[in-house]
MDAnalysis code that builds the backbone (N, CA, C; Angstrom):
import MDAnalysis as mda
import numpy as np

u = mda.Universe.empty(381, n_residues=127, atom_resindex=np.repeat(np.arange(127), 3), trajectory=True)
u.add_TopologyAttr("name", ["N", "CA", "C"] * 127)
u.add_TopologyAttr("resid", np.arange(1, 128))
u.add_TopologyAttr("resname", ["UNK", "UNK", "UNK", "UNK", "UNK", "UNK", "UNK", "UNK", "UNK", "UNK", "UNK", "UNK", "UNK", "UNK", "UNK", "UNK", "UNK", "UNK", "UNK", "UNK", "UNK", "UNK", "UNK", "UNK", "UNK", "UNK", "UNK", "UNK", "UNK", "UNK", "UNK", "UNK", "UNK", "UNK", "UNK", "UNK", "UNK", "UNK", "UNK", "UNK", "UNK", "UNK", "UNK", "UNK", "UNK", "UNK", "UNK", "UNK", "UNK", "UNK", "UNK", "UNK", "UNK", "UNK", "UNK", "UNK", "UNK", "UNK", "UNK", "UNK", "UNK", "UNK", "UNK", "UNK", "UNK", "UNK", "UNK", "UNK", "UNK", "UNK", "UNK", "UNK", "UNK", "UNK", "UNK", "UNK", "UNK", "UNK", "UNK", "UNK", "UNK", "UNK", "UNK", "UNK", "UNK", "UNK", "UNK", "UNK", "UNK", "UNK", "UNK", "UNK", "UNK", "UNK", "UNK", "UNK", "UNK", "UNK", "UNK", "UNK", "UNK", "UNK", "UNK", "UNK", "UNK", "UNK", "UNK", "UNK", "UNK", "UNK", "UNK", "UNK", "UNK", "UNK", "UNK", "UNK", "UNK", "UNK", "UNK", "UNK", "UNK", "UNK", "UNK", "UNK", "UNK", "UNK", "UNK"])
u.atoms.positions = np.array([
    [41.670, -2.044, -0.084],
    [41.174, -3.377, 0.240],
    [39.777, -3.554, -0.350],
    [39.532, -4.699, -0.961],
    [38.227, -4.941, -1.554],
    [37.254, -5.465, -0.505],
    [35.969, -5.401, -0.852],
    [34.915, -5.871, 0.041],
    [34.237, -7.081, -0.566],
    [33.705, -7.911, 0.288],
    [32.892, -9.045, -0.134],
    [31.664, -9.028, 0.761],
    [30.665, -8.232, 0.374],
    [29.497, -8.024, 1.226],
    [28.485, -9.146, 1.068],
    [27.952, -9.575, 2.213],
    [26.976, -10.659, 2.258],
    [25.746, -10.169, 3.009],
    [24.573, -10.362, 2.417],
    [23.312, -10.129, 3.120],
    [23.009, -11.405, 3.889],
    [23.008, -11.309, 5.212],
    [22.790, -12.468, 6.075],
    [21.371, -12.400, 6.628],
    [20.628, -13.492, 6.499],
    [19.247, -13.571, 6.969],
    [19.109, -14.682, 8.003],
    [18.162, -14.508, 8.902],
    [17.815, -15.534, 9.880],
    [16.301, -15.450, 10.074],
    [15.571, -16.271, 9.329],
    [14.109, -16.269, 9.409],
    [13.641, -17.166, 10.546],
    [12.885, -16.592, 11.454],
    [12.223, -17.362, 12.492],
    [10.751, -17.481, 12.144],
    [9.977, -18.083, 13.002],
    [8.558, -18.262, 12.697],
    [7.788, -16.949, 12.716],
    [8.249, -15.960, 13.489],
    [7.527, -14.684, 13.556],
    [8.457, -13.478, 13.464],
    [9.679, -13.713, 12.995],
    [10.632, -12.605, 12.890],
    [11.665, -12.889, 11.810],
    [12.410, -11.861, 11.465],
    [13.493, -11.985, 10.504],
    [14.623, -11.058, 10.954],
    [15.764, -11.630, 11.261],
    [16.950, -10.831, 11.573],
    [17.749, -10.707, 10.286],
    [18.403, -9.562, 10.099],
    [19.168, -9.358, 8.876],
    [20.371, -8.476, 9.134],
    [21.377, -8.636, 8.274],
    [22.584, -7.822, 8.372],
    [23.306, -7.859, 7.036],
    [24.095, -6.839, 6.788],
    [25.054, -6.870, 5.689],
    [26.426, -6.797, 6.334],
    [27.235, -7.822, 6.055],
    [28.544, -7.969, 6.680],
    [29.588, -8.172, 5.593],
    [30.760, -7.588, 5.792],
    [31.884, -7.833, 4.896],
    [32.516, -9.155, 5.311],
    [32.450, -10.138, 4.433],
    [32.968, -11.466, 4.754],
    [34.480, -11.469, 4.917],
    [35.165, -10.469, 4.381],
    [36.623, -10.436, 4.476],
    [37.127, -9.917, 5.814],
    [36.428, -8.930, 6.389],
    [36.940, -8.333, 7.627],
    [35.915, -8.274, 8.769],
    [34.680, -8.717, 8.524],
    [33.666, -8.741, 9.569],
    [32.955, -7.424, 9.819],
    [33.292, -6.375, 9.068],
    [32.609, -5.092, 9.243],
    [31.120, -5.241, 8.960],
    [30.298, -4.605, 9.795],
    [28.843, -4.660, 9.647],
    [28.342, -3.317, 9.126],
    [27.622, -3.341, 8.012],
    [27.117, -2.125, 7.386],
    [25.639, -1.882, 7.672],
    [24.926, -2.934, 8.006],
    [23.488, -2.857, 8.262],
    [23.136, -3.989, 9.210],
    [22.250, -3.718, 10.161],
    [21.710, -4.792, 10.990],
    [20.278, -4.428, 11.344],
    [19.452, -5.444, 11.527],
    [18.076, -5.137, 11.865],
    [17.247, -6.348, 12.225],
    [16.015, -6.044, 12.596],
    [15.057, -7.055, 13.022],
    [13.662, -6.645, 12.581],
    [12.996, -7.541, 11.872],
    [11.570, -7.390, 11.576],
    [10.859, -8.382, 12.487],
    [9.780, -7.931, 13.145],
    [9.154, -8.790, 14.152],
    [7.646, -8.594, 14.216],
    [7.035, -9.413, 15.044],
    [5.581, -9.406, 15.261],
    [4.819, -9.737, 13.979],
    [5.362, -10.672, 13.201],
    [4.701, -11.066, 11.959],
    [3.304, -11.619, 12.233],
    [2.403, -11.358, 11.309],
    [1.011, -11.808, 11.356],
    [0.195, -11.098, 12.434],
    [0.739, -10.041, 13.007],
    [0.036, -9.270, 14.035],
    [-0.164, -7.834, 13.560],
    [-1.093, -7.114, 14.163],
    [-1.314, -5.718, 13.762],
    [-0.075, -4.837, 13.938],
    [0.790, -5.180, 14.906],
    [1.949, -4.326, 15.190],
    [3.235, -4.776, 14.487],
    [3.128, -5.496, 13.367],
    [4.320, -5.921, 12.622],
    [5.188, -4.705, 12.308],
    [6.492, -4.822, 12.605],
    [7.384, -3.672, 12.447],
    [8.788, -4.137, 12.082],
    [9.600, -3.166, 11.680],
    [10.991, -3.429, 11.338],
    [11.857, -2.330, 11.943],
    [13.001, -2.742, 12.497],
    [13.965, -1.811, 13.090],
    [15.319, -2.117, 12.464],
    [16.097, -1.078, 12.184],
    [17.411, -1.305, 11.610],
    [18.381, -0.195, 11.987],
    [19.667, -0.540, 11.847],
    [20.735, 0.415, 12.106],
    [21.665, 0.416, 10.894],
    [21.892, 1.616, 10.353],
    [22.780, 1.765, 9.207],
    [23.484, 3.109, 9.341],
    [24.774, 3.129, 9.109],
    [25.568, 4.359, 9.228],
    [25.429, 5.000, 10.604],
    [25.304, 4.189, 11.642],
    [25.203, 4.703, 13.000],
    [23.846, 5.254, 13.374],
    [22.902, 5.219, 12.449],
    [21.567, 5.763, 12.687],
    [20.557, 4.628, 12.864],
    [19.769, 4.684, 13.944],
    [18.714, 3.699, 14.177],
    [17.408, 4.219, 13.600],
    [16.689, 3.332, 12.909],
    [15.404, 3.698, 12.319],
    [14.391, 2.587, 12.580],
    [13.128, 2.930, 12.409],
    [12.043, 1.987, 12.659],
    [10.880, 2.337, 11.745],
    [10.118, 1.316, 11.344],
    [8.939, 1.550, 10.507],
    [7.915, 0.447, 10.757],
    [6.652, 0.770, 10.549],
    [5.589, -0.226, 10.586],
    [5.595, -0.965, 9.256],
    [5.357, -2.263, 9.303],
    [5.271, -3.054, 8.079],
    [3.833, -3.208, 7.607],
    [2.885, -2.867, 8.453],
    [1.478, -3.034, 8.114],
    [0.910, -4.244, 8.827],
    [-0.340, -4.144, 9.201],
    [-1.000, -5.221, 9.939],
    [-0.912, -6.533, 9.170],
    [-0.489, -7.583, 9.847],
    [-0.427, -8.904, 9.248],
    [0.794, -9.172, 8.394],
    [1.695, -8.221, 8.281],
    [2.887, -8.409, 7.452],
    [3.692, -9.610, 7.945],
    [4.453, -10.197, 7.027],
    [5.280, -11.354, 7.370],
    [6.607, -11.268, 6.620],
    [7.239, -12.404, 6.401],
    [8.584, -12.450, 5.831],
    [8.682, -11.768, 4.468],
    [7.725, -12.026, 3.589],
    [7.780, -11.433, 2.244],
    [7.755, -9.920, 2.305],
    [6.884, -9.376, 3.116],
    [6.799, -7.918, 3.247],
    [8.078, -7.353, 3.860],
    [8.639, -8.059, 4.822],
    [9.889, -7.597, 5.442],
    [11.033, -7.611, 4.434],
    [11.160, -8.689, 3.670],
    [12.214, -8.750, 2.656],
    [12.039, -7.668, 1.604],
    [10.803, -7.446, 1.183],
    [10.551, -6.367, 0.222],
    [10.951, -5.019, 0.802],
    [10.662, -4.779, 2.065],
    [11.024, -3.517, 2.704],
    [12.543, -3.368, 2.770],
    [13.231, -4.439, 3.124],
    [14.694, -4.386, 3.193],
    [15.277, -4.003, 1.835],
    [14.828, -4.671, 0.788],
    [15.377, -4.431, -0.550],
    [14.916, -3.100, -1.130],
    [13.626, -2.830, -1.075],
    [13.071, -1.671, -1.782],
    [13.097, -0.368, -1.003],
    [13.267, -0.433, 0.308],
    [13.287, 0.795, 1.110],
    [14.650, 1.029, 1.749],
    [15.110, 0.065, 2.530],
    [16.375, 0.265, 3.245],
    [17.552, 0.300, 2.274],
    [17.687, -0.740, 1.460],
    [18.828, -0.780, 0.540],
    [18.726, 0.268, -0.558],
    [17.518, 0.727, -0.849],
    [17.355, 1.791, -1.849],
    [17.997, 3.093, -1.371],
    [18.145, 3.245, -0.051],
    [18.799, 4.435, 0.497],
    [20.302, 4.429, 0.226],
    [20.872, 3.250, 0.007],
    [22.315, 3.105, -0.216],
    [22.557, 2.176, -1.406],
    [22.273, 2.636, -2.627],
    [22.432, 1.752, -3.785],
    [23.856, 1.225, -3.954],
    [24.848, 1.999, -3.500],
    [26.231, 1.523, -3.610],
    [26.473, 0.305, -2.718],
    [25.713, 0.185, -1.642],
    [25.832, -0.967, -0.752],
    [25.260, -2.213, -1.415],
    [24.053, -2.098, -1.949],
    [23.442, -3.261, -2.600],
    [24.214, -3.658, -3.856],
    [24.852, -2.696, -4.512],
    [25.642, -3.005, -5.707],
    [26.872, -3.848, -5.372],
    [27.319, -3.795, -4.121],
    [28.505, -4.549, -3.704],
    [28.177, -5.922, -3.118],
    [26.886, -6.253, -3.013],
    [26.520, -7.565, -2.468],
    [27.023, -8.673, -3.386],
    [27.696, -9.652, -2.796],
    [28.205, -10.773, -3.579],
    [27.509, -12.087, -3.237],
    [26.767, -12.102, -2.129],
    [26.103, -13.341, -1.722],
    [24.998, -13.034, -0.722],
    [24.105, -13.999, -0.581],
    [23.084, -13.965, 0.462],
    [23.254, -15.246, 1.264],
    [23.320, -15.095, 2.576],
    [23.467, -16.255, 3.447],
    [22.276, -16.366, 4.373],
    [22.007, -17.573, 4.835],
    [20.907, -17.787, 5.766],
    [21.367, -18.732, 6.859],
    [21.091, -18.374, 8.085],
    [21.452, -19.220, 9.220],
    [20.394, -20.306, 9.381],
    [20.867, -21.537, 9.386],
    [19.981, -22.668, 9.636],
    [20.712, -23.627, 10.573],
    [20.061, -24.027, 11.633],
    [20.601, -25.071, 12.492],
    [19.952, -26.352, 11.995],
    [20.736, -27.174, 11.289],
    [20.138, -28.258, 10.542],
    [21.205, -29.287, 10.190],
    [20.856, -30.533, 10.156],
    [21.732, -31.528, 9.565],
    [22.445, -32.465, 10.519],
    [22.407, -32.163, 11.796],
    [23.030, -33.064, 12.760],
    [24.490, -33.333, 12.448],
    [24.885, -34.605, 12.433],
    [26.273, -34.973, 12.177],
    [26.638, -34.889, 10.704],
    [25.653, -34.894, 9.828],
    [25.938, -34.872, 8.389],
    [26.502, -33.527, 7.953],
    [25.959, -32.427, 8.479],
    [26.423, -31.089, 8.106],
    [26.976, -30.408, 9.345],
    [28.280, -30.196, 9.353],
    [28.921, -29.581, 10.517],
    [29.553, -28.235, 10.195],
    [29.391, -27.795, 8.944],
    [29.882, -26.468, 8.551],
    [28.964, -25.929, 7.462],
    [29.239, -24.745, 6.995],
    [28.385, -24.100, 5.993],
    [28.363, -24.896, 4.693],
    [27.180, -24.966, 4.083],
    [27.013, -25.637, 2.793],
    [26.048, -24.832, 1.940],
    [26.110, -25.067, 0.641],
    [25.136, -24.481, -0.277],
    [23.846, -25.278, -0.136],
    [22.722, -24.569, 0.005],
    [21.433, -25.243, 0.168],
    [20.987, -25.800, -1.178],
    [20.713, -27.089, -1.216],
    [20.152, -27.726, -2.401],
    [19.069, -28.702, -1.925],
    [18.484, -29.444, -2.860],
    [17.385, -30.340, -2.494],
    [17.799, -31.389, -1.463],
    [19.029, -31.904, -1.558],
    [19.444, -32.941, -0.602],
    [19.564, -32.380, 0.812],
    [19.981, -31.129, 0.941],
    [20.070, -30.506, 2.263],
    [18.667, -30.306, 2.833],
    [17.751, -29.824, 2.007],
    [16.376, -29.600, 2.458],
    [15.720, -30.921, 2.857],
    [16.014, -31.989, 2.124],
    [15.407, -33.293, 2.411],
    [16.049, -34.002, 3.598],
    [17.180, -33.509, 4.098],
    [17.886, -34.180, 5.198],
    [17.047, -34.273, 6.460],
    [16.082, -33.399, 6.612],
    [15.221, -33.430, 7.785],
    [13.803, -33.729, 7.331],
    [13.316, -34.925, 7.630],
    [11.988, -35.318, 7.165],
    [10.865, -34.584, 7.883],
    [11.038, -34.274, 9.157],
    [10.020, -33.546, 9.911],
    [10.694, -32.350, 10.579],
    [10.884, -31.286, 9.804],
    [11.575, -30.128, 10.380],
    [10.689, -29.382, 11.366],
    [11.306, -28.723, 12.344],
    [10.516, -27.885, 13.245],
    [9.908, -26.708, 12.492],
    [8.994, -26.026, 13.145],
    [8.278, -24.909, 12.530],
    [9.213, -23.921, 11.855],
    [10.288, -23.539, 12.515],
    [11.169, -22.534, 11.927],
    [11.882, -23.061, 10.693],
    [12.144, -24.372, 10.604],
    [12.786, -24.912, 9.408],
    [11.852, -24.848, 8.210],
    [10.574, -25.134, 8.417],
    [9.626, -25.013, 7.306],
    [9.571, -23.583, 6.820],
    [9.533, -22.646, 7.740],
    [9.524, -21.228, 7.397],
    [10.806, -20.862, 6.658],
    [11.922, -21.356, 7.140],
    [13.220, -21.036, 6.565],
    [13.353, -21.578, 5.156],
    [13.005, -22.842, 4.937],
    [13.180, -23.416, 3.608],
    [12.277, -22.743, 2.590],
    [11.131, -22.246, 2.993],
    [10.278, -21.490, 2.066],
    [10.968, -20.199, 1.654],
    [11.646, -19.531, 2.568],
    [12.310, -18.260, 2.264],
    [13.518, -18.460, 1.367],
    [14.235, -19.588, 1.563],
    [15.414, -19.858, 0.742],
    [14.967, -20.115, -0.676],
])
């Protein structure tokens, strides 16, 4: 059976949840949380291959540092996993009645909300 692995992200104002999931069967290969952004105790926790790990991101770290850590440190441990990634997805609660299912993010989707909440501004910057 083939795999269709997706890196799923959920950027909040001070955290980033992430996972790698097989879109075909729902199997989860990686899950984690980076939190306490912009604070001295910024950190990241993840679970891969049944093993839980944790690391400091550095004082004041935020989304960019967390994403870099995910790609350059966590995924570097399993290059065969990152080689199988076929897509990156991001959870956004957005669009009201206009968007009721998953869509590809483009300029019209971003413009659908003229005054997005704090997390939407953070999210659209990451996308």
